[in-house]
C-alpha positions as CSV (number, residue, x, y, z in Angstrom):
1,X,27.6,-30.9,2.1
2,X,26.0,-31.0,5.5
3,X,22.3,-30.4,6.3
4,X,22.8,-26.8,7.6
5,X,24.8,-25.8,4.5
6,X,22.1,-27.3,2.3
7,X,19.4,-25.5,4.3
8,X,21.2,-22.2,4.0
9,X,21.7,-22.7,0.2
10,X,18.0,-23.5,-0.3
11,X,16.8,-20.6,1.8
12,X,19.1,-18.2,0.1
13,X,18.0,-19.3,-3.3
14,X,14.3,-19.0,-2.3
15,X,14.9,-15.5,-0.9
16,X,16.5,-14.3,-4.1
17,X,13.6,-15.8,-6.2
18,X,11.0,-14.3,-3.8
19,X,12.6,-10.9,-4.0
20,X,12.4,-11.0,-7.8
21,X,8.8,-12.2,-7.8
22,X,7.3,-9.5,-5.5
23,X,9.6,-6.6,-6.7
24,X,11.6,-4.1,-4.8
25,X,9.8,-4.5,-1.4
26,X,11.1,-4.8,2.1
27,X,9.5,-7.4,4.3
28,X,7.3,-4.8,6.0
29,X,6.0,-3.7,2.7
30,X,4.7,-7.1,1.6
31,X,1.0,-7.7,1.8
32,X,-0.6,-10.5,3.8
33,X,-1.0,-12.8,0.8
34,X,2.6,-12.4,-0.2
35,X,3.8,-12.9,3.3
36,X,1.8,-16.1,3.7
37,X,3.0,-17.5,0.4
38,X,6.6,-16.6,1.3
39,X,6.4,-18.4,4.7
40,X,4.8,-21.5,3.0
41,X,7.5,-21.8,0.3
42,X,10.3,-21.0,2.8
43,X,9.0,-23.8,5.0
44,X,8.9,-26.3,2.1
45,X,12.4,-25.4,1.1
46,X,13.7,-25.8,4.6
47,X,11.9,-29.1,5.1
48,X,13.4,-30.5,1.8
49,X,16.9,-29.5,2.7
50,X,16.8,-31.0,6.2
51,X,14.8,-34.2,5.7
52,X,16.8,-36.7,3.7
53,X,13.8,-39.1,3.5
54,X,11.8,-36.7,1.4
55,X,12.0,-36.7,-2.4
56,X,13.4,-33.4,-3.5
57,X,11.5,-33.5,-6.7
58,X,8.2,-33.4,-4.9
59,X,9.3,-30.4,-2.9
60,X,10.5,-28.6,-6.0
61,X,7.1,-29.2,-7.7
62,X,5.3,-27.8,-4.6
63,X,7.6,-24.7,-4.6
64,X,7.1,-24.1,-8.3
65,X,3.3,-24.4,-7.9
66,X,3.2,-21.9,-5.1
67,X,5.7,-19.6,-6.8
68,X,3.7,-19.6,-10.0
69,X,0.5,-18.8,-8.0
70,X,2.3,-15.9,-6.4
71,X,3.5,-14.5,-9.7
72,X,0.1,-15.0,-11.3
73,X,-1.7,-13.1,-8.5
74,X,0.9,-10.3,-8.5
75,X,0.5,-9.8,-12.3
76,X,-3.3,-9.8,-12.1
77,X,-3.2,-7.3,-9.2
78,X,-1.2,-5.0,-11.4
79,X,-3.8,-5.0,-14.1
80,X,-7.1,-5.2,-12.1
81,X,-8.0,-2.6,-9.5
82,X,-10.9,-4.6,-8.1
83,X,-8.8,-7.7,-7.8
84,X,-6.0,-5.8,-6.1
85,X,-8.5,-4.4,-3.6
86,X,-9.8,-7.9,-2.9
87,X,-6.4,-9.4,-2.4
88,X,-4.5,-6.6,-0.7
89,X,-7.4,-4.7,0.9
90,X,-7.9,-0.9,1.1
91,X,-6.6,1.8,3.4
92,X,-8.8,2.6,6.4
93,X,-9.1,6.1,8.0
94,X,-8.6,5.7,11.8
95,X,-8.5,9.4,12.8
96,X,-10.2,12.3,11.0
97,X,-9.8,15.9,12.1
98,X,-8.6,14.9,15.6
99,X,-11.5,12.4,16.1
100,X,-10.9,8.7,16.4
101,X,-13.3,6.7,14.2
102,X,-14.1,4.0,16.6
103,X,-16.0,1.8,14.2
104,X,-13.0,1.7,11.8
105,X,-10.6,1.0,14.7
106,X,-12.7,-1.9,15.8
107,X,-13.0,-3.2,12.3
108,X,-9.3,-3.4,11.9
109,X,-8.9,-5.1,15.3
110,X,-6.9,-2.2,16.6
111,X,-6.8,-1.1,20.2
112,X,-6.5,2.4,21.4
113,X,-3.2,1.5,23.0
114,X,-1.8,0.2,19.7
115,X,-3.0,3.3,17.9
116,X,-1.4,5.6,20.4
117,X,1.8,3.6,20.3
118,X,2.0,4.1,16.5
119,X,1.4,7.8,16.9
120,X,4.1,8.1,19.5
121,X,6.5,6.4,17.2
122,X,5.9,9.3,14.8
123,X,6.5,11.8,17.7
124,X,2.8,12.6,17.9
125,X,1.3,12.6,21.4
126,X,-2.0,14.4,20.9
127,X,-4.8,12.9,18.8
128,X,-6.3,16.3,18.3
129,X,-3.2,17.3,16.3
130,X,-3.9,14.8,13.6
131,X,-5.8,15.7,10.5
132,X,-5.9,12.2,9.1
133,X,-4.4,8.9,10.2
134,X,-4.8,6.0,7.7
135,X,-4.0,2.3,8.2
136,X,-2.3,1.2,5.0
137,X,-2.8,-2.3,3.5
138,X,0.6,-3.4,4.6
139,X,-0.2,-2.5,8.3
140,X,1.7,0.8,8.4
141,X,0.1,3.9,9.8
142,X,0.3,7.1,7.7
143,X,-0.4,10.4,9.5
144,X,-1.1,13.9,8.2
145,X,-0.9,16.6,10.9
146,X,-3.3,19.5,10.9
147,X,-2.0,22.6,9.1
148,X,-1.3,24.5,12.2
149,X,0.8,21.6,13.6
150,X,2.9,21.1,10.6
151,X,6.4,22.6,10.3
152,X,6.4,26.1,8.8
153,X,7.5,26.1,5.2
154,X,8.6,29.0,3.0
155,X,5.3,28.7,1.2
156,X,3.4,29.2,4.4
157,X,5.3,32.5,4.9
158,X,4.4,33.7,1.5
159,X,0.8,32.4,1.0
160,X,-2.1,32.5,3.4
161,X,-2.7,29.1,4.9
162,X,-5.8,27.1,4.2
163,X,-7.4,24.2,6.0
164,X,-5.9,20.8,5.8
165,X,-7.5,18.8,3.0
166,X,-7.1,15.1,2.3
167,X,-5.9,14.5,-1.3
168,X,-7.7,11.7,-3.2
169,X,-6.4,9.4,-5.9
170,X,-8.9,10.2,-8.7
171,X,-7.2,8.4,-11.5
172,X,-5.5,5.0,-11.2
173,X,-4.2,2.8,-14.0
174,X,-6.0,5.0,-16.6
175,X,-9.3,4.7,-14.8
176,X,-11.3,7.6,-13.3
177,X,-12.2,6.7,-9.7
178,X,-15.7,8.1,-9.5
179,X,-16.1,7.5,-5.7
180,X,-13.0,9.5,-4.9
181,X,-14.0,12.3,-7.3
182,X,-17.4,12.6,-5.6
183,X,-15.7,12.5,-2.2
184,X,-13.9,15.7,-3.2
185,X,-17.2,17.3,-4.3
186,X,-16.3,17.2,-8.0
187,X,-17.8,15.4,-11.0
188,X,-16.4,13.2,-13.7
189,X,-17.1,16.0,-16.1
190,X,-14.8,18.3,-14.0
191,X,-12.0,15.7,-14.1
192,X,-12.3,15.4,-17.9
193,X,-12.3,19.2,-18.2
194,X,-9.1,19.4,-16.1
195,X,-7.5,16.7,-18.3
196,X,-8.5,18.6,-21.4
197,X,-6.8,21.8,-20.1
198,X,-3.6,19.8,-19.6
199,X,-3.9,18.1,-23.0
200,X,-4.1,14.7,-21.4
201,X,-6.4,11.7,-21.6
202,X,-7.3,9.5,-18.6
203,X,-6.0,6.3,-20.2
204,X,-2.6,7.9,-20.5
205,X,-2.4,8.7,-16.8
206,X,-0.9,6.2,-14.4
207,X,-1.8,8.1,-11.3
208,X,-3.8,11.3,-10.7
209,X,-4.3,13.0,-7.4
210,X,-6.4,16.0,-6.5
211,X,-7.7,17.9,-3.4
212,X,-10.8,20.0,-2.7
213,X,-8.7,23.2,-3.4
214,X,-8.6,22.2,-7.1
215,X,-4.9,21.2,-7.2
216,X,-4.4,18.3,-9.7
217,X,-1.3,16.2,-10.0
218,X,-0.8,13.8,-12.9
219,X,1.8,11.0,-13.4
220,X,1.8,9.6,-17.0
221,X,2.7,6.2,-18.2
222,X,5.2,7.8,-20.5
223,X,7.3,10.4,-18.7
């Protein structure tokens, strides 16, 4: 088997393993840490397959160490919210109610040109049309248009419209997110009361979202 065939085989094997380790994610959905580990292991696999002077066993050990580290960090991230935030970061609001938050833009090393380019890719040409634009932890920009700029829905025709409100994740992995609850103007007691009305307990909820209009969405571990 020639070097190119060996390289292809090694890279293919690594890609399959990496896909299984990080789950059903596309390349653009991987976080910075996963991306760096993926590049590192891919480079090791390519070097081993092309350089006949290197001992393959040393490379295999290096790959197994890095892969084990990736799996360990991924599993801990699933179980710990604080660890997940430290490794993957948090979302950052770049535009709020048509106003660019300059400090947040600078903090994320974003330029105005880059921000406008991302908006144009979503067919948005006026910043003032944006209710919220958030930079996700994987580098993607999520945008919510103001109510009057959104496409008209059947609900809009039947119900009087209300101001655009940013939903908050108030329950994550069975834990009540106090900061998000307070951001909406509610209290933890209010959340518990809403859960009681639905016959649910916080530790049974995988994800809970609410807005300042009082709408509450719950996704349970067992459903």
